[in-house]
N, C-alpha and C positions, 0 to 999 in steps of 0.2 A: 222578213221580207224587203227588200232594200226598195227606197222612194224613188229611187231612179235620178237621188242628188245626192252628189256625192256628199256636200257639206252638212245635207238634210241628215244624211245617213248617220255623218261623225256625231252631230248633234241629241240624237235619239238613241246612241248607242250599240249602230248597227244596223236602225231601221225599226219598224214596227213589227210589235211580235204579240201573238196570240193575247187576248185577255187584257188588253191595254186599250184605253182610251185617250184619245190624243183632240183636244180643242183647238180651234185655230181663233184667235181674237187679235184684230187689231182696228185702227180707224178707218172711215170711209175712205174708198179709191184709193185703195193698195195693194189691188188684188187676191185678197183672199179668195173669190170665187173661181177665178182663171186658175191661180195655184192648185186647189182641191180638185178642181174637175180635172185639170192634168193627173193629179197622182189618181184618180178615179180610173182615169183611163188608163194609166201604167198598170195599177194593179190589178183591173180586170181582165187582163190578159191572159191570167192563171188564179185567179181568187175572186170570191162573190163580193161585190161592193154595195153598199148602200149609202144612199148620199142624202141628208137630211138638211133640207134650207128653210126656216123660218122666213128669212127677207125677201124672197125672190119668187116669182111663179113661176110653173113648171114651164111653160112654154118660153119663157126668158133662157131658163136653165140649158131648154134643149136647143134654142138656137147657138148659145155661146158654146154647149158641147160640138154642136155641128160644126163651128168654125175651128175648130182645133181637130177635128178628123182628119 
């Protein structure tokens, strides 16, 4: 599955594949949540998506998601 980002697809060897687990980690305030929400929006057009966050309350995630729509 394409990530929607050509450079990321290249890094992952063509995009996401079934059965793989990808974990995104980085220091604070570099855009992890924004990037992953954009990935979820892109992938949810054709697939079921689960987003799990241990850092941010659901209401804040929904607000950020609404901004990207």
